[in-house]
N, C-alpha and C positions, 0 to 999 in steps of 0.2 A: 398520396401526398408526395411532394417533390423533395429533393435532397436537402434544400435549405430549411424547409419546415421541419423535416425529421430531425435534422441536426439541432435546431433550436429547441424542439420539444424534448430531445434527449439530453440536452446540455453538453453538446459536443460540437465538432466542426464537420463541415462537408468533407474536408480532407481526411479526417479520421474515418468517416463512413466509406470513402473510396478505398482506404487502406483495408478496412474490414472486409469489403467486397473482394478485394484482391486476395485476401487470405482465406476466402471461402466461408466467412462467418456471417455474411449478410448477402442475401440473394441479389442478383443483378437483373431485375425485371425492367423492361423498357416499354414506354408507350409508343404510339405510332410515329411520333416525332423523334424518337430516340432518347427521350429524357428518362432518367431513372424514376421509377415509381415505387412507393413504399406504402405499407398499411400498418394498422395498429399492432399486428403480430411482430413486425420489424421493430417497432418502438419497444415492445416487451423484451425482445432479444437485446436491443441496445441497453436498456436499463439493467438487464441481467449482467451484461458485459461490464458496464460501468460500476455496478455494485461490487462485483468480484475484483475488478482492477483496483477500486478504492481500498479493498481489503488486502491488497498486495499480491493477488494472483497474476501470473504471467498471462499474456493474451492467449497463448495456446492452451493454457489450463482452463480457459472458459469454453473451449469447444464442446466438451460433453454436455454442458449446461445448455448451450445453444442448440445442439442436436436434440436434446430432450424436449425443449420448447417446440422446436420444429416438428417433432414427432406427435405433437398435440397434447402433451402433458401440461397441466395447469401451472406447474412450477419447474424451473430448470434443474432442481435437485431431486426430482422424483425418480430419476433413473439410476440404476446401479453404477454406471460409469461416473456419474457426478459425485456419488458418495465416495467412490475410490479417490477422486481428486480431493475431496474434503479431508479424508483420512490422511492422505499424504501431506496436505498443507498443515494439518494439525501437528503432525510429526515434525515438520520443519519449524513451526512456531514454537513447539516445546523445546527444540534444540536451541533456537535463538534465545528463548527465555532463560535457559540454563546458562548460555554464554553471557548474557547480560547480568544475570545474578552473580556470576563469578567476577565480572568486571566491577560490579557494584561493591562486592565484598572487598576487593582489592583497594578500591578508592576509599571506602570507609575505613579500612585498616591504615592506609596512609594518613588519613585525617586524624585518626586516633593517635598514631605515633607522633604526628606534628603537634597536636594539642598537649600530649604528655611531655614532649620535649620542652615546649614553651612553659608549661607549669613547673617543670623541674628547674628551669633557669630562673623563673620568678622566685621559687622557693629558696634557691641558693643565693638570692639577692644579687645575682649577676645582672639582673634587669630590675633594679629597685623601683617598682611602680612606674617605670618609664613607659613611653609609648610603645605600641607594637612595632616591631621592625617592619619597614616597608620594603617591598620587593617590586621593582618596576622592570619590566622587560622592554628593552629597546630604548629606554630613556625618553627624554622629551622630543616632541616632533616639531 
């Protein structure tokens, strides 16, 4: 199949395919007229790359999976090098989850303090059943 068909079937662009080719992730086979030629194996490689990229993997992190597929394995994660990348990515994700959990706790604490302050004002009748104070940034446009 030609580059346009492969791009359409893989849900990407011909430009992306040329980029992957330049990076050594996609083979550069040519027919007698010099047109790029691809097969179903190349489509599998592209689907593997797209899946990993959708999960947040950097392009270079997909290389072990691509090489595993090219080596004839049925799945890109059948090789030890791919599993090393999975482990490293899980560590990165765990770290990000920890950072997000800390930010969430900080925001939740700020909200609790704001709600407690509002309740204290209402209890002291400083805001006797009046409307919530409005805070507008930047004023009217």
